[in-house]
C-alpha positions, 0 to 999 in steps of 0.5 A: 693357100691357108689351112686355118686362120684367125684374123683380129680387128675392129672388135671382131675375130674372123675364124674358120667355120668348125665342121661338126660344131653344133654352135656353128651349125646352129648359127648357119641355120639361123643365118640362112633361115632369117627372112631378111637373108632370104629376101636378098639371097637364093642359095644354090644349096638350101640350108633348112635343117641342122643336117644341111647346116653341118654339110654347109660347114663340111663344104666350107672346110673342103673349100678352104683346103682346096684353095677355092674359098675362105669362109669366115665365122664372124665373132665378137672379139671379146665374147666370141658370139657369132655374128655372121659370115664373110667369105672370099670365094670363087678365087681364080689364082690365074687372074688373082681375083675372087668374089666377097659376100657376107651376111649378118645375124639379125641380133648383130645388125645396126653395129656395122658388123658387115663393114668391119668384117668386109674390111678384115676379109679384104685385108686377107684377100689382098695380103695373105691370098695375094689377090688383085681384084675382089668383086662384090655383088648384091641384089638391085634395091638392097641399099644396106648392102650397097652402103656396106660395099661403099664403106668398104671402098668397093666402087660401083661398076654397074648393073648386071641384068638378070644376074641372080635369082629372084627371091626364093626362085630358081626360075626367074632372075633379077638384076644385081649391082656389081662393086669391085676393089683393087689391091691398088685402091686405098683402104678406107678407114672403118667407122 
């Protein structure tokens, strides 16, 4: 497993989230508070204030140290501006599998940040982490995320019924699309 990392490519720099960093905490809080993020995601642990954002950052560092996940702060390679997050999580070494997810801050949308970050995270997962299968899921109807998955070479595998929380709820469920990519699948060019 990796302790620290920097991954460069496609005009991006992926680095670990920094526990105790006020700028990183503020970016996480903005990301989780974004109405579009909330429309499609209901986190298990809410991040609705700076204290929760700092706890999120500490949890990401602990998960990296334990080999459970690799959460990447996505930044502009030239300016260092925080653009979003991409994470390889639920790493299961025995099956060489994991899940990947991403979110992008509102001001960075429309620039294919998620697609470029997904490409870099996939390289990390199949390369340094030695994984074979990565799953990507999103709420049914989230067409932007579906396009990101397809552009990243993640094939649609089906619809999982009642597999994720409804928007803002933990007592009702909605369907999601499942996409996946194998290490043996070709890497698609990033446009």
